[in-house]
TORPA-4810 file (N, C-alpha, C, O; in nm, 3 decimals):
<nodes>
NODE_1_0.195_-1.397_3.338_0.331_-1.355_3.301_0.332_-1.208_3.263_0.239_-1.160_3.197_M
NODE_2_0.434_-1.136_3.304_0.442_-0.994_3.275_0.445_-0.970_3.125_0.517_-1.039_3.052_S
NODE_3_0.366_-0.875_3.079_0.365_-0.840_2.937_0.261_-0.915_2.857_0.244_-0.888_2.738_G
NODE_4_0.189_-1.010_2.918_0.087_-1.082_2.844_-0.033_-0.992_2.818_-0.063_-0.902_2.897_E
NODE_5_-0.103_-1.017_2.706_-0.225_-0.946_2.675_-0.342_-1.020_2.737_-0.324_-1.125_2.799_T
NODE_6_-0.462_-0.965_2.721_-0.581_-1.029_2.778_-0.608_-1.164_2.712_-0.679_-1.247_2.769_V
NODE_7_-0.554_-1.186_2.592_-0.573_-1.314_2.524_-0.472_-1.418_2.570_-0.480_-1.534_2.530_T
NODE_8_-0.376_-1.378_2.654_-0.273_-1.470_2.700_-0.150_-1.470_2.612_-0.052_-1.538_2.642_G
NODE_9_-0.153_-1.392_2.503_-0.037_-1.384_2.414_0.059_-1.275_2.462_0.016_-1.173_2.515_E
NODE_10_0.186_-1.298_2.443_0.286_-1.195_2.469_0.278_-1.090_2.358_0.236_-1.122_2.247_A
NODE_11_0.317_-0.964_2.386_0.307_-0.859_2.284_0.376_-0.895_2.152_0.325_-0.864_2.045_P
NODE_12_0.493_-0.962_2.160_0.562_-0.996_2.036_0.483_-1.098_1.955_0.488_-1.097_1.832_D
NODE_13_0.409_-1.186_2.023_0.326_-1.283_1.954_0.208_-1.216_1.884_0.170_-1.254_1.773_Q
NODE_14_0.150_-1.117_1.952_0.039_-1.042_1.892_0.087_-0.972_1.765_0.021_-0.977_1.661_V
NODE_15_0.202_-0.906_1.774_0.257_-0.834_1.660_0.287_-0.930_1.546_0.255_-0.903_1.430_L
NODE_16_0.350_-1.043_1.578_0.383_-1.140_1.475_0.258_-1.192_1.406_0.255_-1.207_1.284_E
NODE_17_0.154_-1.219_1.484_0.029_-1.270_1.427_-0.035_-1.167_1.333_-0.085_-1.201_1.226_R
NODE_18_-0.032_-1.041_1.374_-0.088_-0.936_1.290_-0.011_-0.922_1.159_-0.071_-0.911_1.052_L
NODE_19_0.122_-0.923_1.168_0.203_-0.910_1.048_0.188_-1.030_0.956_0.185_-1.015_0.833_L
NODE_20_0.178_-1.149_1.014_0.163_-1.269_0.933_0.026_-1.276_0.866_0.012_-1.330_0.757_A
NODE_21_-0.074_-1.220_0.932_-0.209_-1.227_0.878_-0.241_-1.119_0.776_-0.333_-1.136_0.695_G
NODE_22_-0.166_-1.011_0.777_-0.193_-0.901_0.683_-0.155_-0.941_0.541_-0.058_-1.013_0.519_R
NODE_23_-0.231_-0.893_0.444_-0.200_-0.918_0.303_-0.246_-0.798_0.222_-0.323_-0.715_0.270_Y
NODE_24_-0.199_-0.789_0.098_-0.240_-0.680_0.010_-0.375_-0.714_-0.051_-0.387_-0.806_-0.132_S
NODE_25_-0.477_-0.641_-0.010_-0.613_-0.667_-0.056_-0.631_-0.611_-0.197_-0.598_-0.496_-0.224_C
NODE_26_-0.683_-0.694_-0.288_-0.702_-0.650_-0.427_-0.847_-0.663_-0.473_-0.875_-0.662_-0.593_R
NODE_27_-0.939_-0.675_-0.378_-1.082_-0.673_-0.410_-1.155_-0.630_-0.283_-1.137_-0.688_-0.176_A
NODE_28_-1.239_-0.527_-0.297_-1.306_-0.468_-0.182_-1.457_-0.471_-0.198_-1.510_-0.469_-0.309_F
NODE_29_-1.525_-0.474_-0.085_-1.669_-0.452_-0.084_-1.694_-0.301_-0.090_-1.611_-0.223_-0.043_R
NODE_30_-1.807_-0.259_-0.146_-1.831_-0.113_-0.162_-1.864_-0.041_-0.032_-1.857_0.082_-0.028_P
NODE_31_-1.900_-0.113_0.073_-1.940_-0.048_0.199_-1.828_0.040_0.252_-1.714_-0.005_0.260_A
NODE_32_-1.858_0.164_0.289_-1.754_0.252_0.343_-1.710_0.209_0.482_-1.785_0.145_0.556_P
NODE_33_-1.589_0.246_0.517_-1.537_0.225_0.651_-1.586_0.339_0.739_-1.576_0.455_0.699_V
NODE_34_-1.640_0.311_0.857_-1.685_0.420_0.944_-1.573_0.520_0.970_-1.457_0.483_0.985_P
NODE_35_-1.610_0.647_0.976_-1.510_0.752_0.994_-1.431_0.733_1.123_-1.311_0.760_1.128_R
NODE_36_-1.498_0.686_1.229_-1.428_0.664_1.355_-1.320_0.557_1.341_-1.215_0.566_1.404_D
NODE_37_-1.346_0.455_1.258_-1.245_0.351_1.235_-1.127_0.407_1.157_-1.012_0.377_1.187_T
NODE_38_-1.157_0.490_1.057_-1.049_0.554_0.980_-0.963_0.640_1.073_-0.840_0.637_1.065_I
NODE_39_-1.028_0.715_1.158_-0.954_0.800_1.252_-0.868_0.716_1.347_-0.758_0.757_1.384_R
NODE_40_-0.918_0.600_1.385_-0.842_0.512_1.472_-0.716_0.461_1.401_-0.608_0.458_1.460_R
NODE_41_-0.730_0.422_1.276_-0.615_0.377_1.197_-0.512_0.488_1.186_-0.392_0.465_1.205_I
NODE_42_-0.558_0.608_1.156_-0.468_0.722_1.143_-0.397_0.752_1.275_-0.278_0.784_1.276_L
NODE_43_-0.470_0.742_1.385_-0.411_0.771_1.516_-0.301_0.670_1.550_-0.198_0.708_1.606_A
NODE_44_-0.324_0.543_1.517_-0.223_0.441_1.545_-0.100_0.464_1.458_0.013_0.460_1.507_I
NODE_45_-0.121_0.486_1.328_-0.009_0.506_1.235_0.071_0.631_1.271_0.190_0.639_1.240_A
NODE_46_0.007_0.728_1.333_0.075_0.852_1.369_0.187_0.830_1.470_0.270_0.918_1.489_Q
NODE_47_0.190_0.714_1.535_0.295_0.683_1.631_0.425_0.638_1.563_0.521_0.603_1.632_R
NODE_48_0.429_0.639_1.432_0.548_0.597_1.358_0.672_0.676_1.399_0.667_0.798_1.409_T
NODE_49_0.782_0.605_1.422_0.909_0.672_1.453_0.966_0.738_1.328_0.957_0.682_1.218_A
NODE_50_1.025_0.857_1.344_1.079_0.929_1.230_1.212_0.996_1.263_1.246_1.016_1.379_T
NODE_51_1.284_1.029_1.157_1.411_1.101_1.166_1.386_1.237_1.233_1.311_1.318_1.179_W
NODE_52_1.448_1.263_1.349_1.433_1.388_1.423_1.288_1.421_1.455_1.253_1.537_1.477_C
NODE_53_1.203_1.317_1.459_1.061_1.334_1.490_0.993_1.433_1.394_0.903_1.508_1.434_N
NODE_54_1.036_1.432_1.267_0.981_1.527_1.170_0.837_1.494_1.130_0.760_1.584_1.097_T
NODE_55_0.800_1.365_1.132_0.665_1.323_1.094_0.625_1.389_0.961_0.529_1.467_0.958_Q
NODE_56_0.696_1.359_0.853_0.683_1.438_0.730_0.557_1.411_0.647_0.529_1.484_0.553_P
NODE_57_0.483_1.309_0.681_0.368_1.273_0.598_0.251_1.370_0.616_0.227_1.424_0.724_W
NODE_58_0.181_1.389_0.506_0.046_1.445_0.507_-0.040_1.343_0.433_0.003_1.287_0.333_Q
NODE_59_-0.160_1.321_0.483_-0.246_1.215_0.430_-0.377_1.275_0.382_-0.449_1.340_0.458_V
NODE_60_-0.407_1.254_0.254_-0.535_1.295_0.197_-0.623_1.171_0.188_-0.590_1.078_0.114_T
NODE_61_-0.733_1.169_0.260_-0.822_1.053_0.266_-0.950_1.082_0.190_-1.018_1.181_0.218_V
NODE_62_-0.983_0.998_0.094_-1.106_1.017_0.018_-1.219_0.931_0.075_-1.199_0.816_0.112_T
NODE_63_-1.337_0.991_0.083_-1.457_0.917_0.116_-1.521_0.869_-0.016_-1.479_0.914_-0.123_M
NODE_64_-1.620_0.779_-0.011_-1.663_0.709_-0.133_-1.693_0.795_-0.255_-1.649_0.761_-0.365_P
NODE_65_-1.765_0.906_-0.240_-1.797_0.988_-0.358_-1.671_1.046_-0.420_-1.655_1.045_-0.542_E
NODE_66_-1.582_1.096_-0.336_-1.455_1.151_-0.386_-1.368_1.040_-0.445_-1.299_1.063_-0.544_A
NODE_67_-1.372_0.921_-0.385_-1.295_0.809_-0.439_-1.343_0.773_-0.578_-1.262_0.747_-0.667_T
NODE_68_-1.474_0.773_-0.598_-1.528_0.737_-0.730_-1.488_0.838_-0.836_-1.458_0.800_-0.950_D
NODE_69_-1.486_0.966_-0.801_-1.442_1.068_-0.898_-1.296_1.047_-0.935_-1.259_1.054_-1.052_R
NODE_70_-1.213_1.021_-0.833_-1.071_0.997_-0.859_-1.052_0.871_-0.941_-0.972_0.869_-1.034_L
NODE_71_-1.123_0.765_-0.906_-1.112_0.637_-0.973_-1.139_0.652_-1.123_-1.065_0.600_-1.207_R
NODE_72_-1.247_0.723_-1.156_-1.284_0.741_-1.296_-1.175_0.817_-1.372_-1.140_0.781_-1.484_A
NODE_73_-1.121_0.922_-1.310_-1.018_1.002_-1.377_-0.889_0.925_-1.394_-0.828_0.929_-1.501_A
NODE_74_-0.846_0.855_-1.290_-0.722_0.777_-1.298_-0.733_0.665_-1.400_-0.641_0.643_-1.479_L
NODE_75_-0.845_0.594_-1.399_-0.860_0.481_-1.490_-0.860_0.529_-1.634_-0.800_0.466_-1.721_Y
NODE_76_-0.926_0.641_-1.661_-0.929_0.694_-1.797_-0.788_0.728_-1.844_-0.751_0.698_-1.958_E
NODE_77_-0.711_0.792_-1.758_-0.573_0.827_-1.795_-0.491_0.702_-1.825_-0.421_0.695_-1.926_R
NODE_78_-0.500_0.605_-1.735_-0.419_0.484_-1.750_-0.463_0.403_-1.873_-0.378_0.352_-1.946_A
NODE_79_-0.594_0.392_-1.895_-0.644_0.314_-2.008_-0.605_0.376_-2.141_-0.584_0.306_-2.240_A
NODE_80_-0.594_0.508_-2.143_-0.554_0.578_-2.264_-0.403_0.585_-2.281_-0.353_0.634_-2.382_Q
NODE_81_-0.330_0.535_-2.182_-0.185_0.536_-2.190_-0.124_0.673_-2.174_-0.014_0.699_-2.223_G
NODE_82_-0.194_0.763_-2.103_-0.140_0.897_-2.081_-0.017_0.886_-1.990_-0.025_0.831_-1.880_I
NODE_83_0.093_0.939_-2.037_0.219_0.926_-1.963_0.214_1.011_-1.837_0.163_1.122_-1.836_A
NODE_84_0.269_0.955_-1.730_0.280_1.027_-1.605_0.424_1.036_-1.561_0.513_0.978_-1.624_G
NODE_85_0.447_1.107_-1.455_0.581_1.118_-1.399_0.574_1.094_-1.248_0.473_1.120_-1.184_T
NODE_86_0.683_1.043_-1.194_0.691_1.017_-1.051_0.784_1.117_-0.986_0.887_1.154_-1.043_S
NODE_87_0.747_1.162_-0.865_0.835_1.253_-0.792_0.960_1.183_-0.741_1.064_1.246_-0.724_D
NODE_88_0.950_1.055_-0.717_1.062_0.977_-0.664_1.117_0.887_-0.775_1.040_0.838_-0.857_L
NODE_89_1.249_0.864_-0.778_1.306_0.779_-0.883_1.246_0.639_-0.881_1.234_0.578_-0.775_P
NODE_90_1.210_0.589_-0.999_1.162_0.452_-1.011_1.282_0.358_-1.000_1.395_0.399_-1.030_W
NODE_91_1.263_0.234_-0.959_1.379_0.142_-0.954_1.450_0.138_-1.089_1.386_0.126_-1.193_P
NODE_92_1.582_0.147_-1.086_1.659_0.143_-1.210_1.647_0.008_-1.278_1.634_-0.002_-1.400_R
NODE_93_1.650_-0.097_-1.196_1.631_-0.233_-1.247_1.606_-0.326_-1.129_1.641_-0.297_-1.015_E
NODE_94_1.544_-0.439_-1.160_1.531_-0.549_-1.065_1.632_-0.655_-1.108_1.630_-0.698_-1.223_Y
NODE_95_1.718_-0.698_-1.017_1.820_-0.794_-1.055_1.837_-0.899_-0.946_1.800_-0.878_-0.830_R
NODE_96_1.895_-1.012_-0.985_1.924_-1.117_-0.890_1.802_-1.166_-0.817_1.697_-1.191_-0.877_G
NODE_97_1.814_-1.180_-0.685_1.707_-1.235_-0.604_1.585_-1.144_-0.605_1.472_-1.192_-0.589_I
NODE_98_1.605_-1.012_-0.625_1.493_-0.917_-0.626_1.408_-0.936_-0.751_1.285_-0.927_-0.745_Y
NODE_99_1.473_-0.962_-0.863_1.400_-0.993_-0.986_1.327_-1.126_-0.971_1.212_-1.140_-1.014_L
NODE_100_1.394_-1.224_-0.911_1.331_-1.355_-0.893_1.207_-1.346_-0.806_1.104_-1.407_-0.836_A
NODE_101_1.215_-1.269_-0.697_1.099_-1.254_-0.608_0.986_-1.180_-0.678_0.869_-1.215_-0.661_R
NODE_102_1.021_-1.080_-0.756_0.918_-1.004_-0.829_0.845_-1.094_-0.928_0.722_-1.092_-0.936_R
NODE_103_0.922_-1.173_-1.001_0.860_-1.264_-1.098_0.774_-1.369_-1.029_0.663_-1.399_-1.074_R
NODE_104_0.825_-1.424_-0.921_0.751_-1.526_-0.848_0.617_-1.472_-0.798_0.514_-1.539_-0.806_E
NODE_105_0.620_-1.349_-0.748_0.497_-1.287_-0.699_0.399_-1.263_-0.813_0.280_-1.291_-0.800_T
NODE_106_0.449_-1.211_-0.924_0.363_-1.186_-1.040_0.300_-1.313_-1.094_0.180_-1.316_-1.121_G
NODE_107_0.380_-1.418_-1.109_0.327_-1.544_-1.162_0.221_-1.602_-1.067_0.118_-1.653_-1.112_F
NODE_108_0.246_-1.594_-0.936_0.152_-1.648_-0.839_0.021_-1.569_-0.839_-0.086_-1.627_-0.825_A
NODE_109_0.030_-1.437_-0.855_-0.089_-1.354_-0.861_-0.174_-1.389_-0.982_-0.295_-1.408_-0.971_L
NODE_110_-0.111_-1.399_-1.098_-0.185_-1.433_-1.220_-0.245_-1.573_-1.211_-0.356_-1.597_-1.259_Y
NODE_111_-0.172_-1.663_-1.151_-0.224_-1.799_-1.134_-0.349_-1.798_-1.047_-0.446_-1.869_-1.076_E
NODE_112_-0.347_-1.719_-0.940_-0.464_-1.710_-0.852_-0.585_-1.655_-0.926_-0.699_-1.687_-0.892_A
NODE_113_-0.560_-1.572_-1.027_-0.667_-1.512_-1.106_-0.704_-1.595_-1.228_-0.797_-1.561_-1.301_L
NODE_114_-0.630_-1.704_-1.251_-0.656_-1.787_-1.367_-0.610_-1.724_-1.497_-0.664_-1.753_-1.604_G
NODE_115_-0.508_-1.637_-1.490_-0.455_-1.570_-1.609_-0.330_-1.644_-1.655_-0.234_-1.657_-1.580_I
NODE_116_-0.331_-1.690_-1.778_-0.217_-1.762_-1.833_-0.099_-1.671_-1.859_-0.115_-1.550_-1.876_G
NODE_117_0.020_-1.729_-1.862_0.141_-1.648_-1.880_0.145_-1.578_-2.015_0.209_-1.474_-2.029_R
NODE_118_0.077_-1.634_-2.114_0.078_-1.571_-2.246_-0.039_-1.480_-2.272_-0.050_-1.424_-2.382_G
NODE_119_-0.127_-1.462_-2.176_-0.248_-1.381_-2.195_-0.217_-1.235_-2.162_-0.244_-1.188_-2.052_D
NODE_120_-0.159_-1.165_-2.258_-0.114_-1.028_-2.234_-0.231_-0.932_-2.212_-0.218_-0.836_-2.136_T
NODE_121_-0.344_-0.956_-2.277_-0.457_-0.866_-2.261_-0.514_-0.877_-2.120_-0.547_-0.775_-2.058_E
NODE_122_-0.526_-0.999_-2.069_-0.577_-1.016_-1.932_-0.480_-0.954_-1.832_-0.523_-0.897_-1.731_A
NODE_123_-0.352_-0.965_-1.858_-0.253_-0.903_-1.769_-0.265_-0.751_-1.772_-0.254_-0.684_-1.669_R
NODE_124_-0.286_-0.698_-1.892_-0.301_-0.552_-1.904_-0.421_-0.504_-1.825_-0.413_-0.404_-1.753_R
NODE_125_-0.533_-0.574_-1.837_-0.654_-0.535_-1.765_-0.635_-0.547_-1.614_-0.687_-0.464_-1.538_L
NODE_126_-0.561_-0.649_-1.570_-0.536_-0.662_-1.427_-0.448_-0.548_-1.376_-0.468_-0.499_-1.265_Q
NODE_127_-0.350_-0.507_-1.456_-0.265_-0.394_-1.419_-0.348_-0.267_-1.405_-0.322_-0.185_-1.316_T
NODE_128_-0.448_-0.250_-1.492_-0.534_-0.133_-1.485_-0.619_-0.129_-1.359_-0.668_-0.023_-1.320_L
NODE_129_-0.636_-0.245_-1.294_-0.712_-0.248_-1.169_-0.647_-0.159_-1.063_-0.714_-0.111_-0.972_E
NODE_130_-0.515_-0.138_-1.075_-0.448_-0.045_-0.985_-0.515_0.091_-0.987_-0.530_0.156_-0.884_N
NODE_131_-0.557_0.134_-1.108_-0.611_0.268_-1.125_-0.763_0.271_-1.103_-0.823_0.378_-1.101_F
NODE_132_-0.822_0.156_-1.088_-0.960_0.146_-1.041_-0.962_0.134_-0.890_-1.067_0.123_-0.827_R
NODE_133_-0.841_0.136_-0.832_-0.821_0.126_-0.688_-0.879_-0.004_-0.634_-0.919_-0.013_-0.518_L
NODE_134_-0.882_-0.105_-0.721_-0.931_-0.238_-0.686_-1.073_-0.235_-0.627_-1.113_-0.324_-0.553_F
NODE_135_-1.148_-0.128_-0.662_-1.284_-0.117_-0.612_-1.296_-0.066_-0.470_-1.405_-0.071_-0.412_G
NODE_136_-1.187_-0.017_-0.412_-1.189_0.029_-0.272_-1.275_0.155_-0.257_-1.279_0.238_-0.348_A
NODE_137_-1.343_0.171_-0.145_-1.421_0.292_-0.122_-1.339_0.411_-0.074_-1.388_0.523_-0.070_P
NODE_138_-1.213_0.385_-0.038_-1.129_0.493_0.017_-0.987_0.485_-0.039_-0.938_0.379_-0.075_H
NODE_139_-0.924_0.601_-0.045_-0.782_0.610_-0.076_-0.715_0.703_0.025_-0.769_0.809_0.058_L
NODE_140_-0.599_0.663_0.073_-0.514_0.751_0.152_-0.393_0.784_0.067_-0.311_0.697_0.038_A
NODE_141_-0.381_0.909_0.026_-0.266_0.953_-0.054_-0.161_1.010_0.039_-0.188_1.101_0.117_L
NODE_142_-0.040_0.954_0.031_0.069_0.991_0.121_0.166_1.084_0.050_0.220_1.050_-0.055_I
NODE_143_0.188_1.201_0.109_0.288_1.294_0.053_0.389_1.330_0.161_0.363_1.320_0.281_T
NODE_144_0.507_1.373_0.114_0.616_1.411_0.204_0.667_1.550_0.168_0.647_1.597_0.056_S
NODE_145_0.731_1.614_0.263_0.790_1.745_0.237_0.909_1.732_0.143_1.000_1.652_0.167_D
NODE_146_0.909_1.808_0.037_1.013_1.797_-0.067_1.153_1.821_-0.012_1.247_1.754_-0.054_E
NODE_147_1.167_1.914_0.082_1.299_1.951_0.132_1.364_1.839_0.213_1.485_1.838_0.230_A
NODE_148_1.285_1.745_0.263_1.339_1.635_0.343_1.393_1.521_0.258_1.459_1.430_0.309_L
NODE_149_1.367_1.524_0.128_1.427_1.431_0.034_1.409_1.284_0.069_1.300_1.240_0.106_G
NODE_150_1.519_1.209_0.056_1.516_1.064_0.076_1.467_1.026_0.215_1.390_0.931_0.230_T
NODE_151_1.510_1.099_0.316_1.475_1.060_0.452_1.328_1.088_0.483_1.267_1.016_0.562_Y
NODE_152_1.273_1.190_0.422_1.130_1.212_0.436_1.050_1.098_0.374_0.951_1.051_0.431_G
NODE_153_1.094_1.055_0.256_1.026_0.943_0.189_1.044_0.815_0.269_0.951_0.734_0.278_A
NODE_154_1.162_0.795_0.328_1.187_0.678_0.411_1.093_0.675_0.531_1.035_0.571_0.564_L
NODE_155_1.078_0.789_0.597_0.986_0.797_0.710_0.842_0.770_0.667_0.766_0.706_0.740_D
NODE_156_0.806_0.818_0.550_0.671_0.793_0.499_0.650_0.644_0.471_0.540_0.592_0.488_C
NODE_157_0.757_0.576_0.428_0.748_0.432_0.408_0.718_0.360_0.537_0.638_0.265_0.539_G
NODE_158_0.781_0.403_0.645_0.752_0.345_0.776_0.607_0.372_0.816_0.540_0.286_0.873_A
NODE_159_0.560_0.493_0.786_0.420_0.527_0.815_0.325_0.436_0.738_0.226_0.388_0.793_Y
NODE_160_0.355_0.414_0.611_0.270_0.327_0.528_0.261_0.188_0.589_0.153_0.130_0.597_V
NODE_161_0.376_0.133_0.631_0.376_0.000_0.692_0.289_-0.004_0.816_0.215_-0.100_0.837_A
NODE_162_0.297_0.099_0.898_0.217_0.103_1.020_0.069_0.125_0.989_-0.017_0.072_1.059_N
NODE_163_0.038_0.204_0.887_-0.101_0.222_0.844_-0.160_0.088_0.802_-0.272_0.054_0.841_F
NODE_164_-0.085_0.011_0.723_-0.134_-0.119_0.677_-0.160_-0.213_0.794_-0.261_-0.283_0.797_L
NODE_165_-0.068_-0.215_0.890_-0.084_-0.302_1.006_-0.202_-0.256_1.093_-0.278_-0.338_1.142_S
NODE_166_-0.215_-0.124_1.111_-0.326_-0.072_1.189_-0.460_-0.103_1.123_-0.557_-0.139_1.190_A
NODE_167_-0.465_-0.090_0.991_-0.589_-0.122_0.919_-0.626_-0.268_0.941_-0.741_-0.300_0.970_A
NODE_168_-0.527_-0.356_0.927_-0.553_-0.499_0.948_-0.602_-0.526_1.089_-0.695_-0.605_1.109_H
NODE_169_-0.541_-0.461_1.187_-0.581_-0.479_1.327_-0.724_-0.431_1.351_-0.792_-0.479_1.442_A
NODE_170_-0.769_-0.336_1.268_-0.905_-0.282_1.281_-1.005_-0.354_1.189_-1.119_-0.310_1.177_C
NODE_171_-0.962_-0.463_1.126_-1.051_-0.540_1.040_-1.073_-0.479_0.902_-1.173_-0.508_0.837_G
NODE_172_-0.980_-0.396_0.859_-0.990_-0.326_0.731_-0.881_-0.375_0.636_-0.765_-0.385_0.675_V
NODE_173_-0.918_-0.405_0.514_-0.821_-0.445_0.412_-0.756_-0.324_0.349_-0.817_-0.217_0.341_G
NODE_174_-0.633_-0.340_0.302_-0.561_-0.228_0.243_-0.452_-0.278_0.151_-0.405_-0.391_0.164_A
NODE_175_-0.412_-0.192_0.058_-0.299_-0.223_-0.030_-0.225_-0.094_-0.063_-0.287_0.005_-0.104_I
NODE_176_-0.094_-0.094_-0.045_-0.011_0.021_-0.083_0.014_0.014_-0.233_0.042_-0.093_-0.287_A
NODE_177_0.005_0.131_-0.300_0.015_0.134_-0.446_0.115_0.239_-0.492_0.086_0.358_-0.494_Q
NODE_178_0.233_0.191_-0.529_0.333_0.281_-0.585_0.293_0.326_-0.725_0.335_0.432_-0.771_A
NODE_179_0.210_0.245_-0.794_0.169_0.277_-0.932_0.104_0.414_-0.939_0.118_0.485_-1.040_A
NODE_180_0.032_0.453_-0.835_-0.037_0.581_-0.837_0.060_0.697_-0.837_0.031_0.803_-0.892_L
NODE_181_0.177_0.679_-0.776_0.276_0.786_-0.769_0.331_0.822_-0.906_0.393_0.928_-0.922_A
NODE_182_0.310_0.736_-1.005_0.356_0.767_-1.141_0.269_0.875_-1.205_0.299_0.922_-1.315_H
NODE_183_0.162_0.914_-1.136_0.075_1.022_-1.184_0.074_1.134_-1.081_-0.031_1.191_-1.049_H
NODE_184_0.191_1.166_-1.029_0.202_1.260_-0.918_0.152_1.400_-0.953_0.081_1.462_-0.874_S
NODE_185_0.186_1.450_-1.071_0.143_1.584_-1.109_-0.009_1.591_-1.118_-0.071_1.687_-1.073_A
NODE_186_-0.068_1.487_-1.176_-0.215_1.483_-1.185_-0.277_1.481_-1.047_-0.374_1.552_-1.021_F
NODE_187_-0.223_1.400_-0.957_-0.279_1.388_-0.823_-0.267_1.520_-0.746_-0.360_1.558_-0.674_L
NODE_188_-0.155_1.590_-0.762_-0.142_1.719_-0.695_-0.248_1.817_-0.745_-0.309_1.889_-0.667_R
NODE_189_-0.268_1.817_-0.877_-0.370_1.905_-0.933_-0.510_1.867_-0.890_-0.592_1.953_-0.859_G
NODE_190_-0.538_1.737_-0.888_-0.671_1.688_-0.853_-0.708_1.726_-0.710_-0.822_1.764_-0.683_H
NODE_191_-0.612_1.717_-0.619_-0.640_1.744_-0.478_-0.596_1.883_-0.431_-0.617_1.919_-0.316_F
NODE_192_-0.535_1.962_-0.522_-0.489_2.094_-0.482_-0.372_2.089_-0.385_-0.363_2.171_-0.294_G
NODE_193_-0.283_1.993_-0.405_-0.166_1.978_-0.318_-0.053_2.064_-0.373_-0.029_2.066_-0.494_I
NODE_194_0.016_2.134_-0.287_0.120_2.227_-0.330_0.242_2.154_-0.384_0.264_2.036_-0.355_T
NODE_195_0.321_2.226_-0.463_0.437_2.166_-0.530_0.550_2.128_-0.436_0.643_2.057_-0.475_D
NODE_196_0.545_2.175_-0.311_0.651_2.139_-0.217_0.624_2.005_-0.149_0.696_1.966_-0.057_D
NODE_197_0.520_1.934_-0.192_0.489_1.801_-0.141_0.522_1.696_-0.247_0.482_1.710_-0.363_R
NODE_198_0.594_1.592_-0.208_0.623_1.480_-0.297_0.518_1.371_-0.277_0.487_1.333_-0.164_L
NODE_199_0.464_1.321_-0.388_0.370_1.209_-0.380_0.451_1.080_-0.360_0.531_1.043_-0.446_V
NODE_200_0.429_1.013_-0.248_0.503_0.891_-0.217_0.429_0.768_-0.269_0.486_0.687_-0.342_V
NODE_201_0.303_0.754_-0.232_0.222_0.642_-0.279_0.079_0.664_-0.236_0.048_0.760_-0.166_C
NODE_202_-0.008_0.576_-0.279_-0.145_0.574_-0.231_-0.170_0.444_-0.157_-0.101_0.345_-0.179_G
NODE_203_-0.270_0.445_-0.069_-0.315_0.324_-0.002_-0.465_0.313_-0.024_-0.542_0.392_0.030_I
NODE_204_-0.507_0.214_-0.104_-0.649_0.188_-0.119_-0.694_0.102_-0.002_-0.625_0.007_0.036_S
NODE_205_-0.810_0.136_0.056_-0.853_0.057_0.171_-1.005_0.052_0.183_-1.077_0.138_0.131_F
NODE_206_-1.051_-0.051_0.251_-1.193_-0.075_0.272_-1.209_-0.215_0.329_-1.111_-0.276_0.372_G
NODE_207_-1.331_-0.264_0.330_-1.354_-0.400_0.379_-1.329_-0.500_0.266_-1.381_-0.485_0.155_F
NODE_208_-1.248_-0.600_0.296_-1.208_-0.697_0.194_-1.327_-0.779_0.144_-1.414_-0.818_0.222_A
NODE_209_-1.328_-0.805_0.014_-1.423_-0.902_-0.043_-1.357_-1.038_-0.029_-1.274_-1.078_-0.111_D
NODE_210_-1.395_-1.110_0.075_-1.327_-1.236_0.106_-1.367_-1.348_0.012_-1.307_-1.456_0.017_E
NODE_211_-1.467_-1.326_-0.075_-1.506_-1.428_-0.173_-1.422_-1.419_-0.301_-1.425_-1.510_-0.383_T
NODE_212_-1.348_-1.309_-0.317_-1.270_-1.289_-0.440_-1.146_-1.379_-0.440_-1.071_-1.379_-0.342_A
NODE_213_-1.124_-1.456_-0.548_-1.006_-1.544_-0.554_-0.875_-1.470_-0.533_-0.782_-1.525_-0.475_P
NODE_214_-0.868_-1.345_-0.580_-0.742_-1.271_-0.570_-0.704_-1.246_-0.424_-0.586_-1.229_-0.393_V
NODE_215_-0.802_-1.245_-0.336_-0.772_-1.220_-0.194_-0.729_-1.347_-0.121_-0.703_-1.343_0.000_N
NODE_216_-0.722_-1.456_-0.193_-0.664_-1.577_-0.133_-0.517_-1.592_-0.170_-0.449_-1.685_-0.126_R
NODE_217_-0.469_-1.501_-0.251_-0.328_-1.501_-0.292_-0.242_-1.444_-0.179_-0.276_-1.341_-0.120_F
NODE_218_-0.131_-1.512_-0.151_-0.039_-1.466_-0.047_0.104_-1.470_-0.101_0.140_-1.557_-0.180_R
NODE_219_0.185_-1.374_-0.057_0.327_-1.374_-0.092_0.407_-1.445_0.016_0.362_-1.457_0.130_T
NODE_220_0.525_-1.491_-0.021_0.615_-1.554_0.075_0.712_-1.451_0.132_0.714_-1.336_0.090_G
NODE_221_0.790_-1.495_0.228_0.893_-1.409_0.286_1.023_-1.488_0.301_1.021_-1.607_0.334_R
NODE_222_1.133_-1.420_0.277_1.262_-1.481_0.305_1.277_-1.497_0.456_1.211_-1.426_0.533_A
NODE_223_1.362_-1.589_0.497_1.385_-1.607_0.640_1.470_-1.492_0.694_1.538_-1.423_0.618_S
NODE_224_1.464_-1.471_0.823_1.546_-1.368_0.886_1.695_-1.393_0.862_1.773_-1.299_0.847_A
NODE_225_1.734_-1.521_0.858_1.875_-1.555_0.836_1.922_-1.512_0.698_2.041_-1.484_0.679_D
NODE_226_1.830_-1.506_0.600_1.868_-1.461_0.466_1.888_-1.310_0.461_1.958_-1.260_0.373_E
NODE_227_1.828_-1.239_0.554_1.833_-1.093_0.551_1.932_-1.032_0.649_1.975_-0.918_0.631_A
NODE_228_1.969_-1.108_0.752_2.051_-1.051_0.859_2.187_-1.118_0.869_2.201_-1.237_0.842_A
NODE_229_2.285_-1.038_0.907_2.420_-1.089_0.932_2.462_-1.047_1.073_2.448_-0.930_1.111_T
NODE_230_2.511_-1.141_1.150_2.558_-1.112_1.286_2.709_-1.095_1.282_2.780_-1.179_1.227_F
NODE_231_2.758_-0.988_1.340_2.901_-0.960_1.349_2.943_-0.979_1.495_2.897_-0.905_1.582_V
NODE_232_3.028_-1.075_1.521_3.065_-1.111_1.658_3.183_-1.026_1.711_3.187_-0.993_1.830_E
NODE_233_3.278_-0.990_1.626_3.396_-0.918_1.674_3.428_-0.801_1.583_3.524_-0.728_1.607_E
</nodes>
């Protein structure tokens, strides 16, 4: 049949399988990802469609030694409660179905980790894992051109989604982390990034530790009918 892949699947089936199989990895093995694999992920994500083909992202990729230096600095700041600022507005509030989904995801994550709802200290320590980069050997820091504003950030969001899918297709685990963007000024200083770049988010990535209970946690998705409305006339 026209459009079939070598596996006999149609392209839409391949894409659906990749998207369904991808998850946010929260425990990594220390082994680094080969540079050629990282370059392959970047090359695939670079095909992201953008507003006026601006391609506003710049990506800073850390290798293991640099990741460890960043990890130590970020964790120290977060553990000490050093206040940070975000270049992009944080959500004003979560309400209605969005609040319900957020809570459901949080409760399911803690349950997978064996953390009780009243165990505030264990929850605090798990939150700090964001700043340990979940043990990942690599970080991709995504920045956008400040002058492009909302649409530059929107395009970077599309890039992040494609990076995550490309990583999964290459056998690499990854997780997008908005929490890191709350330390945007620190990150710019740490990497020598100019002030005309907005920190959008970070992506921690590496080979998944498949023995970790947290990596068996999966989120649900609303049906397409819940998200889409068809207008006939």
